[in-house]
N, C-alpha and C positions, 0 to 999 in steps of 0.2 A: 759268212753269217749265223747269226747268232741261234740258237736253237728254241725261239720257240714256245715249242710243245711242256717245255721243262719249265715255264711262266708261273705264278702263280700272280696272283691279284695286287699285288704290293709289288709284286715288278715290272707288271704289265706298269703304276704308275711310274717305278723307278727307273723304266725308261726312257734316255734323252728322245730318239727317232721315234716311239709310241707317243713322249708329251709333243711332240713337237707335231705331229698329225694333229690330236686334238688340239689343240691349242690355234694353226697356222690353214691346217684342213687343205690344203696342196694334194692338185688332181689325182701327182705320180703316190705322194702316201697315202692317196684316197685308195686306188688301183689295190694299193698293194695289198690294205688292210681287208680286204674286201674276199682280193684271194685269199685273201691266208686266212680268213672264216669258214671261208666256203669250206676249203682243206681239213680247218679241225673245227669240226660242227661243238667238238667233248668244249673247247676252249672258246667259246661265243660268251658266255654267259659274260665272264674276266673281264675276256676285253671291255663287251659295252657298259659291269657294273664301274672299272676300273677308269674310263675315257669322262663316266657320269659325274665320276664324286671330282675330277681333275676340272671338271667345267666347271662341278658347282662351287669351288674351291676358290676358282681366280675369281667369279659372279662375287661370290663372299668379302673377297679381301680386294675388289674395286678402289673404294673408299678410303682402305688403311693406305701410310704412307709407305715407303721402302724400311725406313730406319723401324716405321714399328709393326712391322711384316718379322722384320729379317731378329727383332728383340726376345717376342712369342714365339717362333722358331728356334734358336734361341734356347732356350729358358727350357722347355719344350724337351726340343731330338735327347741333351742330355742325362735327362732323364729316365724316358722310356726307353722303354728296352726298342734300337734302330733298326731301321727297314733297310736289310739284309739287299742293295743292288747288283741286281748281274749284271757282269760286265756288257756295255753301251756294245750300241749294235758301228758306232762313228764313234770319234776321241774326241771331247768338246771340251773346254775348260769353258764355255756356257753357267749362263749363276743357275747351280742347285736349289733355292729357294723353294719351286715350286713340286718338288718331288717331301723337299721335308715340312709342307704345310698341310700335305695329306694326313701328315704323324700328329702335327700341329691340333687338326677339328677338333682330335676326341677329348684332345687334356681339356681344350680352348671352352667344351659344352662343359665337358666335368669340371675346370673350375668354377665356375659357376654355383657349386655347390659343397667347396670348401669355406672352413669358416677359421675363424684367428685361432689363437690357443694362448692364455698366460699360465703359463705354471709353475711350479716354484724351477729354482734358481737349481741348476746341478754341473754351474763352472766349476774346471776344477782350481786350485790355490793361487796359481799365478792368474790367470783368468779372471779371477773375484778379486784378489786385489789388484788388478788394472782400476775393473769395477768399481770398490769400493773407491778408492783413489780419483773419483773424476768427481769435480765441484760440482758438478750436475744436481739437484736435490729428488726428481723423480726418473728415475727407471722403468722402459717400457721394459719388459721381457717377454718375449712370444717364443716359442718351440712347437713345429712342426711336429704333433703326434701323428699326424696317419700315415699312411701304408703311396701318398702321395705329394707334386709337388709341393709346396702352399705357395701365393702369388700373395708376396705385401706387398704397401702401400705406403712409403714413408707419409712425416706430414714436410716437408720438403720438398714432396713433387717425383722421387727417384721409389724406383721400385724392387724390390728382393725378391727373389724365386727361393725356398728354403724349399732341402730335400728336407729327407723322413730324416724325426730324428734330430734337427740341426736347430740350432738356435741362436736367439742376436739380444741384445736389447740395445734401447736407446733412450738416447734423453727426449725426454715425454712434447720439448721442444727447441729441437734438431732443427728442425726448420730459419727458426731466428742462432744457433749459435756458432757462434767465429768461425768454429770448427766441429766442423758436423762427423759425429762420432758413430759409429758403431759397432758393438763389440762383437764375436761369430765364437761359437761353438759347431762342428761340425762342419758343411761344406751346401755353396749359396751361389747368386745369380746375380750378377749386382746390376741396375743399369741405374745412374748417377746424374741425379737433372745437373747440368748448367749451374755453374755459381761461382765466380772466380773471390768474391771475395768472402763467400765462405766455404773453403776445404772441406771436402771426403774421402774422412777414414777410416776403414776399415782395421779395426785392430783384431787381431787370431792369435790368442796363444804368443809366439815367439817374431811378432814379426808384420807389425803396420804399414800401409796400402794407403795411399796417395794419392789423390784424384781432385779433376774439374768436375771433367765432363764426361763418364764411357762408360761404357761395361764390360767388366770381366766375369774371372769367376776363384772364387777363394776359396779352396779344400785347406780345415784343421782339425784333423781328431783326435781330439786328445791322444789316446794309446797311438797317433802312426808316428811312422822317424822319422817324416818330414812335416812340414810346409807348404804350396802353393798358390800362384797365381798366376793366373794365363789372360792372356788382355784378346778382347769380341775385336773393340772398337776405342779407340784416340789413344793417350799418355800415361803411365803411372809410374810411377813410383815403389821404390815398394826401398826397407831396413830394415835389418834385423834390433834385435832387443840385441841391450848392453849386457854383458853376461853379468850375475848377482844383479841387475839393478830391476825391480818392476814398476818402477815407476811410470805409468800411462805417459810421459813427455819423456822419458829419454833413452830414445832411437837411436842406432847409430851411424848418423845419414854418410857418413863419410864410409864407412860399405857397402850402401846401398846400389842401386841398380833403374837404371831406366829402359820403360819394356813400350813396347811399342804390339802395334796388331801380328800377333800367331808369333811374341813370345812370351818364356813361361818364367815363370821363375822359382824355384825349388830353396824352399833353406832346411837345412841338412839340422836336422836338432842336435846329435850327438857331438859331431864336429861343429857347431854353431857357422857352419857357413853357409853364406846363401850364392846359388848360381843361377847365371842363366842362360836360357834353351831356348828351345824353339819346342811347340805345345806338339804331341803327338799326332796329329793327321788339321797339317796349317791349310784358307782354309784360302781362297782367292779374293781376294780385295779390292782388287782392281778386275770390272767385268770387261769392262770399256776394251783392255788390254787383248781379251782374249780371243772379243770377239771378227776385232781387226787384224788378230794375225795370231793364225790355232795351225797354220799349215808354211813349213820352211825348207822352201828345195836349194839346192845345194847354199844355204847360207852359213854366215861366219858365226865359229861355237857362241863368241861377242854377242852379235846377234839375240841370237838362243837364252841365250841365260840373260841378260837386258829384260827382254820381256818375261821373263822368269821372276824378277825379283819387279816392277812392276805390279804384275799379277798379282805375287803374294806379299811385298810388301818390307819382300826376305833380300839379304844385302846375300852378291854370292859371292866368294875370296879365288879370284881365281892372278895366275900371272899370263895376264896378254900375250904374251913377248913368245914365251914357250906350246903355248894352244893358237899362234894368230895364221898356222895354215891349215887348219881344220877346220873341214864344213859341211856340213849337215844338215843331211836330209829328210825329215821324220816328220810327222803326222802326231798330233800330243792328243793324247787319245786321252781319255776321261781316266785315268789314273792319280791315285797320292800321290802330291809332288815330290814325296822323295823314293818312287820309288821313281817316277820320273828320269828322277834325276843318275839313278845309278841304271836305268839304261841308258842316257847321254854318257854314262860315266865309262862303258861297254864301249860305246861305238869308239873314242875318245883313249880307252883304253886308261880310264886314268882309277880315283875311288877318290870318294867327299866324305866328310865326318863335318859335325855340328859345334862347334865353336864358341862361346860367349854366345849365343845367338842369330849368330853366320853360318853361311854354307862354305864352308872351305874347300878347294878341288883340287888335287894334287895329282902330278904324270907327269911323264916323258914328251908329251903332246905329240899329233898326229904327225 
């Protein structure tokens, strides 16, 4: 049993058991929390406030579809100090979007007061060359000079959350261009409106990211040693720029990589090398899988790995023959994917590593 006496308001809002009580209001949960509050009256205000906030959040977002909620949450949670959840009472892979919305509400309200800023260009030399060579007569330049994320709505229907001191430039007719190009210095989250006839391209110093309709993070600071692209939804192609050539159209497609959700591309500038890996904290992309199967009882290892693959959209590579005699009895708790794999590897006496955006399991078997 968790020590709820150490919880503060945000911890209650993050706890799966507490959220389930607020949302489902079951008799068992009611009895538990009523008894607990009676035994710990000093925590009553935090419990009631957390319940009130969660109820208000779910009511507020009733008319917004899941895709829009996920986008708004993703824009926000990468910018603010994260709510650190205390270990959960029971381990579940269920959708974690509800506690994230709590953090989102603050910024969604604050975003109303944010304004667009047209500022003089501060692009690096290479970046400025790329912009100069764009055939568009007029470019719109916007820089976030605030200390909060700046949400921009582009003419083509796409949106961009620009981190503080980051800057983008784009054609004023981007919605009509054959290729919708955006130039980025800094870091931003893009939610691209799908249009197969007009691919969207994010040019960020040494790489270009080509998408049709997806959501992704691009990080490209002028003085950083690497440029990175990570995918939230959809698929994107990432290409490096050919050496000694700053033309906007001269990208090395032969050395590009294809990314899917939970994968990330990193361009190492010194080595002129593009690598594919996983994001630091993979998130569940298929909640239906984990709702159906979060507990395994003497299950074949292959079955456990298959569920993980479907839940996270990440391929797990291993020798089925080597591990065919491995059977797992485990409850999948609300732990990060990589920590879950470490636990499984201890059980089966194996090791795991990330190779080319996949998880590779090696060992002698059970």
